[in-house]
C-alpha positions as CSV (number, residue, x, y, z in Angstrom):
1,M,43.4,67.1,-68.2
2,T,42.8,67.3,-64.4
3,V,42.7,70.9,-63.0
4,H,43.8,71.1,-59.4
5,A,42.1,73.8,-57.4
6,R,44.3,76.2,-55.3
7,P,44.5,75.2,-51.7
8,E,41.5,76.6,-49.7
9,V,42.3,79.4,-47.2
10,R,40.0,78.9,-44.2
11,L,38.1,81.9,-43.0
12,A,38.2,83.4,-39.5
13,N,35.5,81.4,-37.7
14,E,36.1,78.0,-39.4
15,P,37.8,75.2,-37.5
16,D,41.5,74.5,-38.3
17,A,42.8,71.0,-39.0
18,F,46.4,72.2,-38.7
19,W,47.5,72.7,-35.1
20,M,50.5,75.0,-35.6
21,P,53.7,75.0,-33.5
22,F,54.4,78.0,-31.3
23,T,51.3,79.8,-32.6
24,P,48.3,81.3,-30.8
25,M,45.7,79.5,-32.9
26,R,42.7,81.7,-32.2
27,A,44.6,84.8,-33.0
28,F,46.1,83.3,-36.1
29,R,42.6,82.3,-37.3
30,Q,41.6,86.0,-37.2
31,A,44.6,87.2,-39.2
32,P,46.3,84.3,-41.0
33,L,49.8,85.0,-42.4
34,L,50.3,82.7,-45.5
35,F,53.1,82.5,-48.0
36,E,52.8,80.5,-51.1
37,R,56.2,80.8,-52.7
38,A,59.7,82.2,-52.0
39,E,62.7,83.3,-54.1
40,R,66.2,84.3,-52.8
41,M,65.5,87.0,-50.1
42,H,61.8,87.2,-50.4
43,Y,58.5,85.4,-49.6
44,F,55.3,86.0,-51.6
45,T,51.8,86.0,-50.2
46,P,48.9,84.4,-52.1
47,D,47.8,87.9,-53.2
48,G,51.3,88.6,-54.6
49,R,52.7,90.8,-51.9
50,R,56.5,90.5,-51.6
51,V,58.0,90.3,-48.1
52,L,61.8,90.5,-47.3
53,D,62.8,87.6,-45.2
54,G,64.8,88.9,-42.2
55,M,64.9,85.5,-40.5
56,A,66.1,83.1,-43.3
57,G,62.9,81.1,-42.8
58,L,63.6,80.1,-39.2
59,W,67.4,80.6,-39.0
60,C,67.8,78.0,-41.8
61,V,67.5,79.2,-45.4
62,N,71.1,80.4,-45.3
63,A,71.8,80.2,-49.1
64,G,68.6,82.1,-50.0
65,H,65.2,80.7,-51.0
66,A,64.7,78.4,-54.0
67,Q,68.4,77.8,-54.9
68,P,68.1,76.2,-58.3
69,A,70.9,73.6,-57.7
70,I,69.3,72.4,-54.4
71,T,65.9,72.2,-56.0
72,A,67.2,70.2,-58.9
73,A,69.1,67.8,-56.7
74,I,66.0,67.1,-54.7
75,R,64.0,66.5,-57.8
76,E,66.5,64.2,-59.3
77,A,67.0,62.2,-56.1
78,A,63.2,61.7,-55.7
79,G,63.0,60.1,-59.1
80,R,66.0,57.8,-58.5
81,L,65.7,56.6,-54.9
82,D,62.7,57.6,-52.9
83,F,63.7,55.9,-49.7
84,V,66.1,53.4,-48.2
85,S,66.6,52.6,-44.5
86,S,69.8,53.4,-42.7
87,F,69.4,50.4,-40.4
88,K,72.1,47.9,-41.6
89,M,72.0,49.4,-45.1
90,S,72.7,52.7,-46.8
91,H,73.0,54.5,-50.1
92,P,75.9,56.3,-51.8
93,A,74.7,59.8,-51.2
94,A,74.7,59.2,-47.4
95,Q,78.3,58.1,-47.5
96,S,79.4,61.0,-49.7
97,Y,77.5,63.6,-47.6
98,A,78.9,62.3,-44.4
99,A,82.5,62.6,-45.7
100,R,82.0,66.1,-47.1
101,L,80.2,67.3,-44.0
102,C,83.1,66.2,-41.8
103,D,85.5,68.0,-44.2
104,F,83.3,71.1,-43.7
105,A,83.5,70.7,-39.9
106,P,86.5,71.5,-37.7
107,E,89.5,69.3,-37.7
108,G,89.1,66.3,-35.4
109,I,85.4,65.9,-36.2
110,D,85.4,62.6,-38.1
111,H,81.9,61.2,-38.0
112,V,78.3,62.2,-38.3
113,F,75.1,60.6,-37.1
114,F,72.2,61.7,-39.2
115,V,68.8,62.6,-37.7
116,N,65.9,64.7,-38.9
117,S,65.8,67.9,-36.9
118,G,67.7,70.0,-34.4
119,S,65.6,68.6,-31.5
120,E,66.5,65.1,-32.5
121,A,70.2,66.1,-32.9
122,V,70.4,67.4,-29.4
123,D,68.7,64.4,-27.9
124,T,71.0,62.2,-29.9
125,A,74.1,64.1,-28.7
126,L,73.0,63.8,-25.1
127,K,72.4,60.0,-25.5
128,I,75.8,59.6,-27.2
129,A,77.5,61.5,-24.3
130,R,76.0,59.2,-21.7
131,A,76.7,56.1,-23.7
132,Y,80.3,57.2,-24.3
133,H,81.0,57.3,-20.6
134,Q,79.3,53.9,-20.1
135,A,81.3,52.4,-22.9
136,R,84.5,53.6,-21.1
137,G,83.4,52.1,-17.8
138,E,82.2,55.3,-16.2
139,A,78.5,54.7,-16.0
140,S,78.2,57.1,-13.0
141,R,78.5,60.0,-15.5
142,T,74.9,60.7,-16.2
143,K,74.4,64.4,-15.2
144,L,74.0,67.1,-17.8
145,I,74.7,70.8,-17.6
146,G,73.0,73.4,-19.8
147,R,72.8,77.2,-19.6
148,A,70.3,79.9,-18.9
149,K,68.5,81.2,-22.0
150,G,69.8,78.2,-24.0
151,Y,67.4,76.7,-26.5
152,H,68.0,73.1,-27.5
153,G,64.8,72.0,-29.1
154,M,61.6,70.4,-27.9
155,G,62.6,66.8,-27.2
156,W,62.6,65.7,-23.6
157,G,66.4,65.8,-23.4
158,G,66.8,69.1,-25.2
159,L,64.0,70.7,-23.2
160,S,65.5,69.5,-20.0
161,V,68.9,71.1,-20.7
162,S,67.4,74.3,-22.2
163,G,67.3,77.4,-20.1
164,I,64.0,79.1,-21.1
165,G,61.5,78.5,-18.4
166,R,58.3,79.3,-20.3
167,H,59.0,76.4,-22.7
168,K,59.1,73.9,-19.8
169,A,56.2,75.1,-17.7
170,A,53.5,72.8,-19.1
171,F,55.6,69.6,-19.5
172,G,57.3,68.8,-16.3
173,P,58.8,66.9,-14.6
174,L,61.6,66.7,-17.1
175,L,64.9,64.8,-16.9
176,P,66.5,64.6,-13.5
177,D,70.2,65.3,-12.8
178,V,70.3,68.5,-14.9
179,A,71.9,71.7,-13.8
180,H,72.3,75.1,-15.5
181,L,75.1,77.7,-15.9
182,P,74.2,81.4,-15.8
183,L,74.1,83.4,-19.0
184,P,77.6,85.0,-19.5
185,Y,76.2,88.4,-20.2
186,D,75.9,91.5,-18.0
187,R,74.0,94.4,-19.7
188,A,75.6,97.0,-17.4
189,S,79.1,96.2,-18.8
190,M,78.3,94.5,-22.1
191,A,75.4,96.5,-23.6
192,F,75.7,97.3,-27.4
193,S,78.3,94.6,-27.9
194,R,79.7,94.0,-31.4
195,G,80.8,90.4,-31.5
196,R,82.4,88.9,-28.4
197,P,82.3,91.3,-25.5
198,E,85.1,91.8,-23.0
199,G,84.7,90.4,-19.5
200,G,82.4,87.6,-18.5
201,L,85.1,85.0,-17.6
202,G,83.8,85.0,-14.1
203,A,80.7,83.2,-15.5
204,T,82.9,80.1,-16.2
205,E,83.6,79.9,-12.5
206,A,80.0,78.9,-12.1
207,L,80.9,75.7,-13.9
208,E,83.6,75.0,-11.3
209,T,81.0,75.7,-8.6
210,L,78.5,73.3,-10.1
211,L,81.2,70.6,-10.3
212,Q,82.0,71.1,-6.7
213,I,78.3,70.6,-5.8
214,H,77.6,67.7,-8.2
215,D,81.0,65.9,-8.3
216,P,82.7,66.0,-11.7
217,A,82.9,62.2,-11.8
218,T,79.1,62.2,-12.2
219,V,78.8,64.7,-15.0
220,A,78.5,63.4,-18.6
221,A,78.4,66.6,-20.6
222,V,78.1,70.4,-20.8
223,I,76.0,71.7,-23.6
224,V,75.9,75.3,-24.8
225,E,75.0,77.3,-27.9
226,P,78.2,79.1,-29.0
227,V,76.0,82.1,-29.5
228,T,72.7,81.9,-27.7
229,G,70.1,82.1,-30.5
230,S,66.4,81.9,-29.7
231,G,67.1,83.1,-26.2
232,G,68.2,86.5,-27.6
233,V,71.5,86.4,-29.6
234,Y,74.1,86.6,-26.8
235,P,77.7,86.2,-28.2
236,P,80.2,84.5,-25.8
237,P,82.6,86.8,-24.0
238,K,86.2,86.6,-25.2
239,G,87.9,83.5,-23.7
240,Y,84.6,82.0,-22.3
241,L,84.3,79.0,-24.7
242,E,88.1,78.4,-24.3
243,R,87.7,78.3,-20.6
244,L,84.7,75.9,-20.8
245,R,86.8,73.6,-23.0
246,A,89.7,73.6,-20.5
247,I,87.5,72.9,-17.5
248,C,85.7,70.0,-19.3
249,D,89.1,68.6,-20.4
250,R,90.4,68.7,-16.9
251,H,87.4,66.8,-15.5
252,G,86.9,64.3,-18.3
253,I,83.5,65.9,-19.3
254,L,82.3,66.1,-22.9
255,L,81.7,69.5,-24.3
256,I,78.7,69.8,-26.7
257,F,78.1,72.8,-29.0
258,D,74.6,73.1,-30.2
259,E,75.3,74.6,-33.7
260,V,71.8,74.2,-35.1
261,I,71.6,78.0,-35.6
262,T,75.3,79.0,-35.7
263,G,76.3,76.3,-38.2
264,F,76.5,76.6,-42.0
265,G,78.0,80.1,-42.2
266,R,75.9,82.2,-39.8
267,L,79.1,83.6,-38.1
268,G,81.1,83.9,-41.3
269,A,82.8,80.4,-40.9
270,P,81.3,77.0,-41.6
271,F,80.6,76.6,-37.8
272,A,81.1,78.7,-34.7
273,A,83.7,76.2,-33.6
274,Q,85.9,77.4,-36.5
275,A,84.9,81.1,-36.0
276,Y,85.9,81.0,-32.4
277,G,88.7,78.4,-32.6
278,V,87.3,76.0,-30.0
279,T,86.4,72.4,-31.0
280,P,83.9,70.5,-28.9
281,D,83.5,66.8,-28.6
282,L,80.0,66.7,-30.2
283,M,78.2,69.2,-32.3
284,S,74.5,69.2,-33.1
285,C,73.5,70.7,-36.5
286,A,70.3,71.0,-38.6
287,K,68.5,74.0,-40.2
288,G,71.1,75.3,-42.7
289,M,72.5,71.9,-43.6
290,T,69.9,71.4,-46.4
291,N,69.2,75.1,-46.7
292,G,65.8,74.3,-45.0
293,A,64.6,72.5,-48.1
294,V,64.3,69.0,-46.5
295,P,64.1,68.2,-42.8
296,M,67.5,67.0,-41.6
297,G,69.8,67.2,-38.6
298,G,73.0,65.6,-37.5
299,V,75.5,65.1,-34.7
300,L,79.1,65.7,-35.6
301,V,81.3,63.5,-33.5
302,A,85.0,63.7,-32.7
303,G,87.1,60.7,-33.4
304,H,87.9,59.8,-29.8
305,V,84.2,59.7,-29.0
306,F,83.4,57.4,-31.9
307,D,86.4,55.2,-31.2
308,A,85.1,54.5,-27.6
309,F,82.1,52.7,-29.0
310,M,84.2,50.4,-31.3
311,A,85.8,48.2,-28.6
312,G,83.1,45.5,-28.5
313,P,82.4,42.5,-30.7
314,P,82.3,43.6,-34.4
315,E,78.9,42.0,-34.9
316,A,77.3,44.0,-32.1
317,I,75.4,47.2,-32.6
318,E,77.5,49.9,-31.0
319,L,74.8,52.5,-30.5
320,L,71.2,51.3,-30.1
321,H,69.7,54.5,-31.5
322,G,68.4,55.9,-34.7
323,Y,65.4,57.1,-36.7
324,T,63.5,55.8,-39.7
325,Y,64.4,58.7,-41.8
326,S,68.1,59.1,-40.8
327,A,70.1,60.0,-43.9
328,H,67.0,60.2,-46.1
329,P,68.0,60.2,-49.8
330,L,66.3,63.5,-50.5
331,A,67.9,65.1,-47.5
332,C,71.3,63.9,-48.4
333,A,70.9,65.2,-52.0
334,A,69.9,68.6,-50.6
335,G,72.8,68.6,-48.2
336,L,75.3,67.8,-50.9
337,A,73.9,70.5,-53.2
338,T,74.0,73.0,-50.3
339,L,77.7,72.4,-49.8
340,D,78.2,72.8,-53.6
341,V,76.3,76.1,-53.4
342,F,78.5,77.3,-50.5
343,A,81.7,76.4,-52.5
344,E,80.6,77.5,-56.0
345,Q,79.0,80.7,-55.1
346,D,81.6,81.5,-52.4
347,L,78.8,82.4,-49.9
348,L,81.3,82.9,-47.0
349,G,83.5,85.2,-49.1
350,G,80.5,87.2,-50.1
351,L,79.2,87.3,-46.5
352,A,82.6,88.7,-45.3
353,K,82.0,91.8,-47.5
354,V,78.7,92.7,-46.0
355,L,79.2,91.8,-42.3
356,P,80.8,95.2,-41.5
357,L,77.9,97.0,-43.0
358,W,75.4,94.7,-41.2
359,E,77.1,95.5,-37.8
360,E,77.4,99.2,-38.5
361,R,73.8,99.6,-39.6
362,A,72.4,97.5,-36.7
363,H,74.2,99.7,-34.1
364,R,73.0,102.9,-35.7
365,L,69.7,102.1,-34.0
366,K,71.4,102.9,-30.6
367,G,69.4,105.9,-29.3
368,A,66.2,105.0,-31.2
369,P,63.0,105.0,-29.2
370,H,62.8,102.2,-26.6
371,V,66.1,100.6,-27.6
372,V,68.1,99.5,-24.5
373,D,70.6,97.1,-26.0
374,I,71.8,95.8,-29.4
375,R,73.9,92.6,-29.8
376,S,75.5,91.4,-33.1
377,A,77.5,88.4,-34.0
378,G,78.1,87.4,-37.6
379,L,74.8,87.7,-39.5
380,L,72.8,87.7,-36.3
381,C,71.4,90.6,-34.4
382,A,69.1,91.2,-31.4
383,I,67.6,94.5,-30.4
384,D,66.2,94.7,-26.8
385,L,63.3,97.1,-26.2
386,A,62.3,98.5,-22.9
387,P,59.0,96.8,-22.0
388,R,55.9,98.9,-21.9
389,P,54.8,99.1,-18.2
390,G,52.2,96.5,-17.5
391,A,52.4,95.0,-21.0
392,E,55.6,93.1,-21.4
393,G,56.2,91.9,-25.0
394,A,53.7,94.4,-26.5
395,R,56.3,96.7,-28.0
396,G,58.2,93.8,-29.6
397,A,54.9,92.4,-31.1
398,A,53.9,95.9,-32.4
399,C,57.3,96.5,-33.9
400,G,57.1,93.1,-35.7
401,K,53.7,93.9,-37.1
402,F,54.7,97.4,-38.3
403,C,57.7,95.8,-40.1
404,L,55.5,93.2,-41.7
405,D,53.1,95.9,-42.9
406,D,56.1,97.5,-44.5
407,G,57.1,94.3,-46.2
408,V,59.9,93.1,-43.9
409,L,59.6,89.8,-41.8
410,I,61.4,89.9,-38.5
411,R,60.9,87.8,-35.3
412,N,60.2,89.1,-31.9
413,A,60.8,87.1,-28.7
414,G,58.9,89.2,-26.2
415,D,60.5,92.7,-26.4
416,T,63.6,91.4,-28.2
417,L,63.7,91.8,-32.0
418,V,65.7,89.0,-33.6
419,L,67.3,89.1,-37.0
420,S,69.0,86.3,-39.0
421,P,68.6,86.8,-42.8
422,P,69.9,84.6,-45.6
423,L,73.7,84.9,-46.1
424,V,73.1,86.2,-49.7
425,I,71.8,89.5,-48.3
426,A,72.9,92.7,-50.2
427,A,73.6,96.2,-49.0
428,E,70.3,97.5,-50.1
429,E,68.4,94.7,-48.3
430,I,70.3,95.4,-45.1
431,E,69.2,99.0,-45.3
432,T,65.6,97.9,-46.0
433,I,65.5,95.8,-42.9
434,F,66.9,98.3,-40.5
435,A,65.0,101.3,-42.0
436,A,61.8,99.3,-41.5
437,I,62.7,98.7,-37.8
438,E,63.7,102.3,-37.4
439,Q,60.3,103.5,-38.7
440,A,58.5,100.9,-36.6
441,L,60.2,102.0,-33.4
442,A,59.1,105.6,-34.1
443,R,55.5,104.4,-34.3
444,V,55.5,102.2,-31.2
445,E,54.1,103.6,-28.1
């Protein structure tokens, strides 16, 4: 019998083969954070320490870690069909998952184009938007409009429409013909918002202004996260998304929702589009669609957009775009099992019971040391800390470290603490997360 050694953990001054994403490599080498297994709400370190996951992995393990049905579906699929291309062929699970995913999505969303990540989903949605107008004889519509603080992945298209400057600084020039809306949030009037704040409709007038500058007949699409995620959890003001929808409709512009974070239950509904009652023309999704178990993404497409591509010869390829691993059999198996888990375990019904407690406990941190704002939407929360003079981001980093020391994993983006735990969270786990943050804030200078 062959005995396999445990993976070697490299020591502080040894070279690293793995160049990690969004990671300060030299600092990580000095204090590596490694997890070797996970179960439901917790990670486990190689030395057996249990850590409560306050981020659902990276906004993605919505049904909790190691769901048995999802694990079993992946295992069975791997033994039955390891791979088949989606170029001019397919497999039954891809067809089934596409149909069920469209049923899960808002009414009017009738098709899905499968990709492998949120970044690929956004770039695909932008390409579909431009190609849609070209198919309809409006090739002049090439301009794209994003929004400040928006995060749309790391592809060239997504990075171009994103609104986080530090992510772009090393990679320019990016795509031309891109403009950005302001963030529809004013701390002076909207601080400590619970769900959608009042006011903010004036921010939609910025779209009208941009269209006056750029000529609406040259604009292909507006892309927004329904709730700004990585940029700091900013819920949309009441009426804001409805107003964007109306302006886009009036000018023949496609509206794209980036639901990579908000999809699959994060706001208490399958997608933010249903939670807020606004249906876009295209929706990017990823992360929660396989519960994070297998890389996958998709673009959900309204019927009228798909139909615009179907006017040419039937033997012609309507969209010259795709990826080797689109609709990978293991990913489709995981996606189908994830939808089963949502239905059979009534994840959204269970979430509805804990959301009031989540919101109430989060906002009890108002008045804690250094806290200047708290924003909550569904099972999302951001806590803004006043920066330490001359050391921006230091308080957020220190708070994250104190929480980890106490067995709770949270994320900090500078001096903003961001929370997005699995939807299966219970009352005692909510208390554990916020108590750890409370104690950390008391220790932070």
